Structures are given as C-alpha cells and as structure tokens.
ROSE-4610 file (N, C-alpha, C; in Angstrom, 1 decimal, always signed):
// ROSE-4610
residu = [M/M/M/K/K/K/C/C/C/E/E/E/I/I/I/I/I/I/R/R/R/D/D/D/L/L/L/L/L/L/P/P/P/L/L/L/C/C/C/L/L/L/D/D/D/G/G/G/L/L/L/A/A/A/S/S/S/R/R/R/E/E/E/S/S/S/R/R/R/R/R/R/E/E/E/V/V/V/E/E/E/E/E/E/H/H/H/L/L/L/A/A/A/G/G/G/C/C/C/P/P/P/A/A/A/C/C/C/R/R/R/E/E/E/A/A/A/A/A/A/Q/Q/Q/G/G/G/M/M/M/K/K/K/A/A/A/R/R/R/I/I/I/E/E/E/T/T/T/P/P/P/L/L/L/P/P/P/P/P/P/L/L/L/C/C/C/P/P/P/D/D/D/T/T/T/I/I/I/R/R/R/P/P/P/F/F/F/R/R/R/K/K/K/L/L/L/R/R/R/Q/Q/Q/R/R/R/M/M/M/V/V/V/L/L/L/A/A/A/V/V/V/L/L/L/A/A/A/I/I/I/I/I/I/L/L/L/A/A/A/C/C/C/T/T/T/L/L/L/A/A/A/A/A/A/G/G/G/C/C/C/V/V/V/F/F/F/F/F/F/C/C/C/G/G/G/V/V/V/G/G/G/W/W/W/Q/Q/Q/V/V/V/D/D/D/S/S/S/G/G/G/S/S/S/V/V/V/R/R/R/M/M/M/E/E/E/S/S/S/S/S/S/V/V/V/Q/Q/Q/N/N/N/G/G/G/I/I/I/L/L/L/T/T/T/L/L/L/D/D/D/F/F/F/M/M/M/L/L/L/R/R/R/D/D/D/G/G/G/G/G/G/I/I/I/L/L/L/H/H/H/A/A/A/V/V/V/S/S/S/R/R/R/L/L/L/E/E/E/S/S/S/S/S/S/G/G/G/S/S/S/T/T/T/W/W/W/S/S/S/I/I/I/E/E/E/F/F/F/R/R/R/E/E/E/R/R/R/L/L/L/S/S/S/F/F/F/P/P/P/F/F/F/D/D/D/D/D/D/R/R/R/G/G/G/S/S/S/N/N/N/P/P/P/E/E/E/R/R/R/C/C/C/F/F/F/W/W/W/G/G/G/L/L/L/H/H/H/T/T/T/G/G/G/D/D/D/Q/Q/Q/D/D/D/G/G/G/N/N/N/P/P/P/I/I/I/L/L/L/L/L/L/P/P/P/Q/Q/Q/S/S/S/V/V/V/V/V/V/L/L/L/R/R/R/F/F/F/Q/Q/Q/D/D/D/K/K/K/S/S/S/G/G/G/V/V/V/L/L/L/S/S/S/I/I/I/P/P/P/D/D/D/L/L/L/L/L/L/L/L/L/E/E/E/A/A/A/Q/Q/Q/R/R/R]
num = [1/1/1/2/2/2/3/3/3/4/4/4/5/5/5/6/6/6/7/7/7/8/8/8/9/9/9/10/10/10/11/11/11/12/12/12/13/13/13/14/14/14/15/15/15/16/16/16/17/17/17/18/18/18/19/19/19/20/20/20/21/21/21/22/22/22/23/23/23/24/24/24/25/25/25/26/26/26/27/27/27/28/28/28/29/29/29/30/30/30/31/31/31/32/32/32/33/33/33/34/34/34/35/35/35/36/36/36/37/37/37/38/38/38/39/39/39/40/40/40/41/41/41/42/42/42/43/43/43/44/44/44/45/45/45/46/46/46/47/47/47/48/48/48/49/49/49/50/50/50/51/51/51/52/52/52/53/53/53/54/54/54/55/55/55/56/56/56/57/57/57/58/58/58/59/59/59/60/60/60/61/61/61/62/62/62/63/63/63/64/64/64/65/65/65/66/66/66/67/67/67/68/68/68/69/69/69/70/70/70/71/71/71/72/72/72/73/73/73/74/74/74/75/75/75/76/76/76/77/77/77/78/78/78/79/79/79/80/80/80/81/81/81/82/82/82/83/83/83/84/84/84/85/85/85/86/86/86/87/87/87/88/88/88/89/89/89/90/90/90/91/91/91/92/92/92/93/93/93/94/94/94/95/95/95/96/96/96/97/97/97/98/98/98/99/99/99/100/100/100/101/101/101/102/102/102/103/103/103/104/104/104/105/105/105/106/106/106/107/107/107/108/108/108/109/109/109/110/110/110/111/111/111/112/112/112/113/113/113/114/114/114/115/115/115/116/116/116/117/117/117/118/118/118/119/119/119/120/120/120/121/121/121/122/122/122/123/123/123/124/124/124/125/125/125/126/126/126/127/127/127/128/128/128/129/129/129/130/130/130/131/131/131/132/132/132/133/133/133/134/134/134/135/135/135/136/136/136/137/137/137/138/138/138/139/139/139/140/140/140/141/141/141/142/142/142/143/143/143/144/144/144/145/145/145/146/146/146/147/147/147/148/148/148/149/149/149/150/150/150/151/151/151/152/152/152/153/153/153/154/154/154/155/155/155/156/156/156/157/157/157/158/158/158/159/159/159/160/160/160/161/161/161/162/162/162/163/163/163/164/164/164/165/165/165/166/166/166/167/167/167/168/168/168/169/169/169/170/170/170/171/171/171/172/172/172/173/173/173/174/174/174/175/175/175/176/176/176/177/177/177/178/178/178/179/179/179/180/180/180/181/181/181/182/182/182/183/183/183/184/184/184/185/185/185/186/186/186/187/187/187/188/188/188/189/189/189/190/190/190/191/191/191/192/192/192/193/193/193/194/194/194/195/195/195/196/196/196/197/197/197/198/198/198/199/199/199/200/200/200/201/201/201]
x = [+0.9/+0.0/+0.9/+0.5/+1.3/+1.4/+2.5/+2.7/+1.6/+1.2/+0.2/-1.1/-1.5/-2.7/-2.5/-1.3/-1.0/-1.1/-0.5/-0.5/-1.9/-2.8/-4.2/-4.9/-4.5/-5.2/-4.6/-3.4/-2.8/-3.6/-4.2/-5.0/-6.2/-6.8/-7.9/-7.5/-6.3/-5.8/-5.4/-4.8/-4.4/-5.6/-6.7/-7.9/-8.7/-8.4/-9.1/-10.4/-10.4/-11.6/-11.5/-10.3/-10.1/-10.6/-11.0/-11.4/-10.1/-10.4/-9.3/-8.4/-9.1/-8.3/-7.4/-7.9/-7.1/-6.0/-6.2/-5.1/-4.0/-4.5/-3.5/-2.6/-3.2/-2.5/-1.5/-1.9/-1.1/+0.1/-0.2/+0.9/+2.0/+1.5/+2.4/+3.3/+2.7/+3.4/+4.4/+4.0/+4.9/+6.2/+6.0/+7.1/+8.2/+7.8/+8.8/+9.1/+8.5/+8.7/+9.1/+10.4/+10.9/+10.3/+10.0/+9.5/+8.0/+7.2/+5.9/+5.9/+6.8/+6.9/+7.2/+8.2/+8.5/+7.4/+6.6/+5.4/+4.4/+4.2/+3.3/+3.7/+5.0/+5.5/+5.3/+5.5/+5.3/+3.9/+2.9/+1.5/+1.1/+1.7/+1.4/+1.9/+3.1/+3.7/+2.8/+2.3/+1.4/+0.1/-0.4/-1.7/-1.4/-0.3/-0.1/+0.4/+0.8/+1.2/+0.0/+0.1/-1.0/-1.3/-2.5/-2.9/-2.5/-2.1/-1.8/-3.1/-2.9/-4.2/-4.7/-6.1/-6.7/-6.5/-6.1/-5.9/-7.2/-7.6/-8.9/-8.8/-7.5/-7.4/-7.7/-7.6/-7.9/-9.4/-10.2/-11.6/-12.3/-11.7/-12.3/-12.8/-12.2/-12.9/-14.3/-14.5/-15.8/-16.8/-16.3/-17.2/-17.5/-16.5/-16.8/-17.8/-17.6/-18.6/-20.0/-20.1/-21.4/-22.0/-21.2/-21.7/-22.2/-21.4/-21.8/-23.1/-23.3/-24.5/-25.7/-25.5/-26.6/-26.9/-25.9/-26.2/-26.9/-26.5/-27.2/-28.6/-28.9/-30.3/-31.1/-30.5/-31.3/-31.5/-30.5/-30.7/-31.8/-31.9/-32.9/-34.3/-34.4/-35.7/-36.1/-35.2/-35.5/-36.0/-35.3/-35.6/-37.0/-37.3/-38.6/-39.7/-39.5/-40.4/-40.7/-39.7/-39.8/-40.6/-40.3/-41.0/-42.5/-42.8/-44.2/-44.9/-44.2/-44.8/-45.1/-44.2/-44.4/-45.6/-45.6/-46.7/-48.1/-48.1/-49.4/-49.7/-48.8/-49.2/-49.3/-48.5/-48.5/-49.3/-49.6/-50.3/-51.6/-51.7/-53.0/-53.8/-53.2/-53.8/-54.7/-55.5/-56.4/-57.8/-58.8/-60.2/-60.5/-61.4/-61.8/-63.2/-63.5/-64.8/-65.8/-67.1/-68.1/-68.1/-67.9/-67.9/-66.7/-65.7/-64.5/-64.7/-65.7/-65.9/-67.2/-67.1/-68.2/-68.5/-69.8/-70.2/-71.1/-70.9/-71.8/-72.1/-73.3/-73.6/-74.0/-73.8/-74.2/-74.3/-75.1/-75.3/-75.0/-74.0/-73.6/-73.2/-73.8/-73.5/-73.8/-74.8/-75.2/-74.3/-73.6/-72.7/-73.1/-73.4/-73.7/-72.3/-72.0/-70.7/-70.9/-70.2/-70.1/-68.8/-68.8/-67.5/-67.4/-66.3/-66.0/-64.8/-64.9/-63.8/-63.5/-62.3/-61.8/-61.7/-62.5/-62.6/-61.3/-60.4/-59.2/-58.0/-58.3/-57.3/-56.2/-56.4/-55.4/-55.6/-55.0/-55.1/-56.2/-57.3/-58.4/-58.2/-58.4/-58.2/-59.5/-60.2/-61.4/-61.2/-61.7/-61.6/-63.0/-63.4/-64.8/-64.8/-65.9/-66.0/-67.5/-67.9/-69.2/-69.4/-70.4/-70.6/-71.1/-71.0/-71.3/-72.7/-73.6/-75.0/-75.2/-74.3/-74.4/-75.3/-76.0/-77.0/-76.5/-75.3/-74.7/-73.3/-72.9/-71.5/-71.1/-69.8/-69.3/-68.1/-68.0/-66.9/-66.4/-65.1/-64.4/-63.5/-63.5/-62.7/-61.6/-60.4/-59.2/-58.4/-57.7/-56.8/-55.4/-54.5/-53.1/-52.2/-50.9/-49.9/-49.4/-48.9/-48.3/-47.0/-46.6/-45.3/-44.7/-43.4/-42.8/-43.4/-43.9/-44.4/-45.9/-46.5/-47.9/-48.4/-49.3/-49.8/-51.2/-51.6/-53.0/-53.3/-52.3/-52.5/-52.7/-53.4/-53.5/-54.6/-55.5/-56.6/-56.6/-55.5/-55.5/-56.5/-57.2/-58.2/-59.5/-59.6/-60.8/-60.8/-61.9/-62.0/-63.3/-63.3/-64.5/-64.9/-66.2/-66.7/-67.8/-67.8/-68.8/-69.4/-70.6/-71.4/-72.2/-72.0/-72.7/-74.2/-75.1/-76.5/-77.1/-76.3/-76.8/-75.7/-76.2/-75.2/-74.6/-73.9/-73.2/-74.3/-75.4/-76.5/-77.4/-77.1/-77.9/-79.1/-79.3/-80.4/-80.1/-81.1/-80.9/-80.4/-79.6/-79.1/-79.5/-79.5/-79.8/-78.7/-79.0/-78.1/-78.1/-77.0/-77.1/-78.1/-78.7/-79.7/-79.1/-77.9/-77.4/-75.9/-75.4/-74.0/-73.8/-72.9/-72.6/-71.4/-71.4/-70.3/-69.8/-68.5/-68.0/-67.0/-67.3/-66.4/-65.9/-65.0/-64.5/-65.6/-66.4/-67.4/-68.8/-69.1/-70.4/-70.3/-71.4/-71.6/-73.0/-73.0/-74.3/-74.7/-76.0/-76.4/-77.1/-76.7/-77.3/-78.1/-79.3/-80.1/-79.6/-79.2/-78.8/-79.9/-81.2/-82.3/-82.5/-82.5/-82.7/-81.6/-80.3/-79.2/-79.4/-79.9/-80.2/-81.3/-82.3/-83.4/-83.0/-82.2/-81.8/-80.8/-79.9/-78.9/-79.5/-80.6/-81.3/-82.1/-82.4/-83.2/-82.5]
y = [-1.2/+0.0/+1.2/+2.3/+3.5/+4.2/+4.9/+5.7/+6.7/+7.4/+8.5/+7.9/+6.7/+6.1/+5.7/+5.1/+4.7/+6.0/+7.1/+8.3/+8.9/+8.6/+9.1/+8.2/+6.9/+6.0/+6.0/+6.6/+6.6/+7.3/+8.5/+9.1/+8.2/+7.5/+6.6/+5.4/+4.9/+3.7/+4.2/+5.3/+5.8/+6.1/+6.6/+6.9/+5.6/+4.5/+3.3/+3.3/+4.0/+4.1/+3.3/+2.8/+2.0/+0.6/-0.1/-1.5/-2.4/-3.7/-4.6/-4.8/-4.9/-5.1/-3.9/-2.7/-1.5/-1.4/-1.7/-1.7/-2.7/-3.9/-4.9/-4.5/-3.9/-3.4/-2.3/-1.4/-0.3/-0.9/-1.8/-2.4/-3.1/-3.8/-4.5/-3.5/-2.4/-1.4/-0.7/-0.4/+0.3/-0.6/-1.9/-2.9/-2.8/-2.4/-2.4/-1.0/+0.1/+1.5/+2.4/+2.7/+3.6/+5.0/+5.6/+6.9/+7.0/+6.0/+6.0/+5.7/+4.8/+4.4/+5.7/+6.5/+7.7/+8.7/+8.8/+9.7/+9.2/+7.9/+7.3/+7.6/+7.5/+7.8/+9.3/+10.1/+11.6/+11.9/+11.2/+11.4/+10.9/+9.7/+9.1/+10.0/+10.6/+11.5/+12.8/+13.3/+14.5/+14.1/+12.9/+12.5/+12.3/+11.7/+11.4/+12.6/+13.7/+14.9/+15.4/+15.6/+16.2/+17.6/+18.0/+19.4/+20.3/+21.5/+22.4/+22.7/+22.9/+23.2/+24.5/+24.6/+25.8/+26.9/+28.0/+29.2/+30.0/+30.5/+31.4/+32.6/+33.1/+34.2/+33.9/+32.7/+32.3/+32.2/+32.0/+31.8/+33.2/+34.1/+35.4/+36.1/+36.1/+36.8/+36.3/+35.0/+34.5/+35.0/+35.1/+35.7/+37.1/+37.9/+39.3/+39.3/+38.4/+38.4/+38.1/+37.1/+36.7/+37.9/+38.6/+39.7/+40.8/+41.0/+42.1/+41.7/+40.4/+39.9/+40.1/+39.8/+39.9/+41.4/+42.3/+43.7/+44.2/+43.7/+44.2/+43.7/+42.5/+42.0/+42.8/+43.1/+43.9/+45.3/+45.9/+47.2/+47.2/+46.2/+46.1/+45.9/+45.1/+44.9/+46.2/+47.0/+48.3/+49.3/+49.3/+50.2/+49.9/+48.6/+48.2/+48.6/+48.4/+48.7/+50.2/+51.0/+52.4/+52.9/+52.3/+52.6/+52.3/+51.1/+50.6/+51.6/+51.9/+52.9/+54.2/+54.7/+56.0/+55.9/+54.9/+54.7/+54.6/+53.9/+53.8/+55.1/+55.6/+56.8/+58.1/+58.2/+59.5/+59.3/+58.1/+57.9/+57.4/+56.1/+55.5/+56.0/+56.1/+56.6/+55.5/+56.0/+55.1/+55.7/+54.9/+55.3/+56.2/+57.2/+58.0/+57.7/+58.1/+57.9/+58.9/+58.6/+59.5/+60.8/+60.8/+62.0/+62.9/+62.5/+63.3/+64.2/+64.0/+64.7/+65.5/+66.8/+67.7/+67.8/+67.9/+68.1/+69.2/+70.0/+71.0/+70.8/+71.1/+70.9/+72.3/+72.5/+73.7/+73.4/+74.2/+74.1/+75.5/+75.5/+76.8/+76.5/+77.3/+77.1/+75.7/+75.1/+73.7/+72.6/+72.9/+71.8/+71.6/+70.4/+70.1/+69.8/+70.5/+70.4/+70.0/+68.9/+68.5/+68.9/+69.6/+70.1/+69.3/+68.5/+67.7/+68.3/+68.3/+68.9/+68.0/+67.7/+66.9/+67.8/+67.4/+68.2/+68.4/+67.4/+67.5/+68.2/+68.6/+69.4/+68.6/+67.2/+66.4/+66.6/+65.7/+65.7/+64.8/+65.3/+64.4/+64.0/+62.7/+62.2/+61.4/+61.8/+61.1/+60.3/+59.1/+58.3/+58.0/+58.5/+58.3/+57.4/+56.7/+55.9/+55.7/+55.5/+55.2/+53.7/+53.3/+51.8/+51.2/+49.9/+49.2/+49.4/+49.7/+49.9/+51.2/+52.2/+53.4/+54.4/+54.0/+54.9/+55.4/+55.0/+55.3/+55.6/+56.7/+57.1/+56.6/+56.2/+55.8/+56.7/+57.2/+58.0/+57.5/+57.1/+56.6/+57.6/+57.9/+58.9/+58.3/+59.0/+58.5/+59.7/+59.5/+60.5/+60.0/+61.0/+60.6/+61.7/+61.3/+62.3/+63.1/+64.3/+65.1/+64.6/+64.9/+64.5/+65.7/+65.7/+66.9/+67.4/+66.5/+66.8/+67.0/+67.1/+67.3/+68.6/+68.5/+69.7/+70.1/+69.8/+70.1/+71.5/+72.4/+73.8/+74.2/+75.3/+75.8/+75.1/+74.3/+73.6/+72.1/+71.5/+70.0/+69.2/+69.9/+69.2/+69.1/+69.8/+69.9/+69.1/+68.6/+67.8/+68.1/+68.3/+68.6/+67.5/+67.3/+66.4/+67.1/+67.0/+67.7/+66.8/+67.3/+66.5/+67.5/+67.5/+68.4/+67.9/+68.9/+68.6/+68.9/+69.5/+69.7/+69.6/+69.7/+69.6/+71.0/+71.2/+72.5/+73.6/+73.2/+74.2/+74.5/+73.8/+74.0/+73.1/+72.2/+71.2/+70.2/+69.7/+68.7/+67.4/+66.7/+65.4/+64.3/+63.1/+62.0/+61.8/+61.9/+61.9/+60.6/+60.2/+59.0/+59.4/+58.4/+58.6/+58.9/+58.3/+58.4/+58.4/+58.9/+58.9/+58.1/+57.1/+56.3/+56.9/+57.3/+57.8/+56.7/+56.3/+55.2/+55.7/+55.4/+55.7/+54.4/+54.6/+53.4/+52.8/+53.6/+53.0/+52.7/+53.4/+53.1/+53.7/+53.4/+53.9/+54.6/+55.8/+56.5/+56.7/+56.7/+56.9/+58.3/+59.1/+60.4/+60.4/+60.9/+61.0/+62.2/+62.1/+63.2/+64.2/+63.7/+64.6/+65.4/+64.8/+65.5/+66.5/+66.2/+67.1/+68.4/+68.1/+69.3/+70.2/+69.6/+70.4/+71.2/+70.5/+71.2/+72.3/+72.1/+73.1/+74.3/+74.1/+75.2/+76.1/+75.7/+76.4/+77.6]
z = [+0.0/+0.0/+0.0/-0.7/-0.8/+0.6/+0.7/+2.0/+2.2/+1.2/+1.3/+1.9/+1.5/+2.0/+3.4/+3.8/+5.2/+6.1/+5.6/+6.5/+6.6/+5.6/+5.8/+6.8/+6.9/+7.8/+9.2/+9.4/+10.7/+11.8/+11.6/+12.6/+13.0/+12.0/+12.4/+13.2/+12.9/+13.6/+15.1/+15.2/+16.5/+17.4/+16.8/+17.6/+17.8/+17.2/+17.3/+16.5/+15.4/+14.6/+13.3/+13.0/+11.7/+11.9/+10.8/+10.9/+11.2/+11.5/+11.8/+10.6/+9.4/+8.2/+7.9/+8.1/+7.8/+8.8/+10.1/+11.1/+10.8/+10.3/+9.9/+8.8/+7.8/+6.6/+7.1/+7.9/+8.4/+9.2/+10.1/+10.9/+10.0/+9.0/+8.1/+7.3/+6.9/+6.2/+7.1/+8.3/+9.3/+9.6/+9.6/+9.9/+8.8/+7.6/+6.5/+6.0/+6.6/+6.1/+7.2/+7.3/+8.5/+8.4/+7.2/+7.2/+7.7/+7.4/+7.9/+9.4/+9.8/+11.2/+12.1/+11.6/+12.2/+12.3/+11.2/+11.2/+12.2/+12.3/+13.3/+14.7/+15.0/+16.4/+16.7/+15.7/+15.9/+16.3/+15.6/+15.8/+17.2/+17.5/+18.8/+20.0/+19.8/+20.8/+21.0/+19.9/+20.0/+20.8/+20.5/+21.1/+22.6/+23.0/+24.4/+25.2/+24.6/+25.3/+26.0/+27.3/+28.1/+27.7/+27.7/+27.5/+28.7/+28.4/+29.6/+30.3/+31.6/+32.4/+31.9/+32.0/+31.5/+32.6/+32.1/+32.9/+32.9/+34.0/+34.1/+33.1/+32.9/+32.1/+30.6/+30.2/+28.8/+28.7/+29.7/+29.7/+29.8/+30.5/+30.7/+29.5/+28.4/+27.2/+26.9/+27.1/+26.9/+27.9/+29.2/+30.2/+29.9/+29.4/+29.1/+27.9/+26.9/+25.8/+26.3/+27.2/+27.7/+28.5/+29.3/+30.1/+29.1/+28.0/+27.1/+26.4/+26.1/+25.4/+26.4/+27.6/+28.6/+28.8/+28.8/+28.9/+27.7/+26.5/+25.3/+25.3/+25.7/+25.7/+26.7/+27.9/+28.9/+28.3/+27.6/+27.1/+26.0/+25.2/+24.2/+24.8/+25.9/+26.6/+27.2/+27.8/+28.5/+27.4/+26.3/+25.2/+24.7/+24.5/+24.0/+25.0/+26.3/+27.3/+27.3/+27.3/+27.2/+26.0/+24.8/+23.6/+23.7/+24.2/+24.4/+25.4/+26.5/+27.4/+26.8/+26.0/+25.3/+24.4/+23.6/+22.6/+23.4/+24.5/+25.2/+25.9/+26.7/+27.5/+26.7/+25.6/+24.9/+23.6/+23.1/+21.8/+22.0/+22.5/+22.7/+23.8/+25.0/+26.2/+26.8/+27.8/+28.6/+28.6/+28.7/+28.6/+29.9/+29.7/+30.8/+31.3/+32.5/+33.0/+32.5/+32.5/+31.9/+32.7/+34.0/+34.8/+34.6/+33.9/+33.6/+32.4/+31.6/+30.4/+30.4/+30.0/+29.9/+28.4/+28.0/+26.6/+26.4/+25.3/+24.9/+23.4/+22.9/+21.5/+20.9/+19.6/+19.0/+17.5/+16.8/+15.3/+14.8/+13.9/+13.2/+11.7/+10.8/+9.4/+8.9/+9.4/+9.0/+9.5/+10.6/+11.1/+12.6/+13.0/+14.4/+15.0/+16.0/+16.7/+18.1/+18.5/+19.9/+20.5/+21.5/+22.2/+23.5/+23.5/+24.7/+25.4/+26.8/+27.6/+28.7/+28.9/+30.0/+31.3/+32.3/+33.5/+34.3/+34.3/+35.1/+34.4/+33.1/+32.4/+31.7/+31.6/+30.9/+29.4/+28.6/+27.1/+26.7/+26.1/+25.7/+24.2/+24.0/+22.6/+22.3/+21.2/+20.8/+19.5/+19.5/+18.3/+17.8/+16.6/+16.2/+14.9/+14.8/+13.5/+13.3/+12.0/+11.7/+11.7/+12.5/+12.6/+11.3/+11.2/+9.9/+9.5/+10.4/+10.0/+9.3/+9.5/+8.8/+9.4/+10.5/+11.2/+12.5/+12.9/+14.2/+14.2/+14.8/+15.0/+16.4/+16.5/+17.8/+18.1/+19.4/+19.8/+21.1/+21.1/+22.3/+22.8/+24.1/+24.7/+25.5/+25.3/+25.9/+26.4/+27.5/+28.0/+27.8/+27.5/+27.3/+27.8/+27.9/+28.3/+27.2/+27.5/+26.4/+26.0/+24.7/+24.3/+23.5/+23.2/+22.6/+21.3/+20.5/+19.2/+19.1/+20.3/+20.4/+19.7/+18.8/+18.1/+18.5/+19.7/+20.1/+20.4/+20.4/+20.6/+22.0/+22.3/+23.7/+24.5/+23.9/+24.6/+24.4/+24.9/+24.6/+25.4/+26.3/+27.1/+26.4/+25.2/+24.4/+23.2/+22.7/+21.5/+20.9/+19.6/+18.8/+17.9/+17.7/+16.7/+16.0/+14.7/+13.9/+12.8/+12.4/+11.5/+10.6/+9.3/+8.4/+8.3/+8.5/+8.4/+7.1/+6.2/+4.8/+3.8/+2.5/+1.4/+1.2/+0.1/-0.2/-0.5/-0.9/-1.2/+0.0/+1.1/+2.3/+2.4/+1.5/+1.5/+2.6/+3.3/+4.3/+3.7/+4.4/+4.0/+5.0/+4.6/+5.5/+6.5/+7.8/+8.8/+9.6/+10.2/+11.1/+12.3/+12.9/+13.9/+15.3/+15.6/+16.9/+17.0/+18.2/+18.5/+19.8/+19.8/+21.0/+21.6/+22.8/+23.5/+24.4/+24.2/+24.9/+26.0/+27.2/+28.3/+29.0/+30.0/+30.7/+31.5/+32.2/+33.1/+32.4/+31.3/+30.6/+29.2/+28.5/+27.1/+27.1/+26.5/+26.4/+24.9/+24.6/+23.3/+23.2/+22.3/+22.0/+20.7/+20.7/+19.4/+18.7/+17.4/+16.6/+16.3/+16.0/+15.8/+17.1/+18.3/+19.5/+19.8/+19.4/+19.6/+18.7/+17.5/+16.6/+17.1/+17.6/+18.2/+19.4/+20.3/+21.5/+21.2/+20.2/+19.9/+19.2/+18.5/+17.8/+18.7/+20.0/+20.9/+21.4]
C-alpha cells in the first residue's frame, strides 16, 4: 500500500476508529517502512502529550462576551419597554370615566358640533367611527400624556366632533340617527335629531 494512503489511515488507527483489516495493513506497512513508522511515532507523541491546564485568564474573554450579550439584551428589553410605554401613555392613552368629560352641543353654518372637555385638564383624545349599520357614530374617549411633538394647541383638554347637516347648497341630507359615547365606566347613546333640536333652541 502506498505511503500516502497509510499516512491518511494513521489518525484513524491511533484513535481506534479504523477497521481490523485497515489496522493490519497499516501495521504490516509500518514494519517495513521507516518513514511511515517515524510519522506514526510523531503522531502518537502528540496525542499522548497532556494538554496544559486551563488558565482562568484564557476563559475570561468568553465571560466578558457573555456579560456584554446579557447587557445588550437587557438594554434592548429596556428600550422596547420604554417605547411601548411612550406609545401607550402618549399615543393610545387610557379610557376616561363619563364623569370626567363635559359636553356642549351647537349648530352653526349647517354643522352640528359636539364640544367635549376633560374636567381634570389632561389631554383628551377622541376616536370616532361610523358603525357598519351606517346609522350610528361611535366616539371613544381616551386621556393621554403630552409629548414633545404634540400639536393640540392651547386647549389640549378639548376635543370637537362635527357633522354636516346639509349639502353645499344648504339642503338637508340623510343623517345618522345616533352617536354612541364610549367611556370606561359606561356607554351612552345620544339621538342626533334630539341634539339638533336642542342646539337650535
């Protein structure tokens, strides 16, 4: 067998992974080839050399890396928590009680206007939508904190909701029948025709 093949098989034989037939071929070749025998002895000497004891200084970089990773993960968690808190408290806000909001209605230039005001002076945010039936508007009231880019002007505690009662020529149009005011403690239904009558008095 060629020396190159024997030298390829040597590590397997030394580790005990070669088959009996391969080991027998390698031993026969080593008995007659001094160059391969010397290579085998060199490999055996390297395998039998004990490893130096591990020094804590060699392990420390991995500890530092692990500490940095833990700190990075904690920083990301903290940043995400702060971002979620800012979005909630400054953007979405929390629902307010019905007793915290005062309402006035008026009709001017063919527009029914509902003026809502937060009694404690916080920032009032109203989310309105037309329900799927098309005959009811829904308004949900939320309070939120101020943030640097808030453009609510000088009266952030106030919120207005308006509804055109006529077309461009002043002709009456078909209006939704009611407005549902949604608060944390309850929901109230206001009749739009009743609001128009009351505001015109």
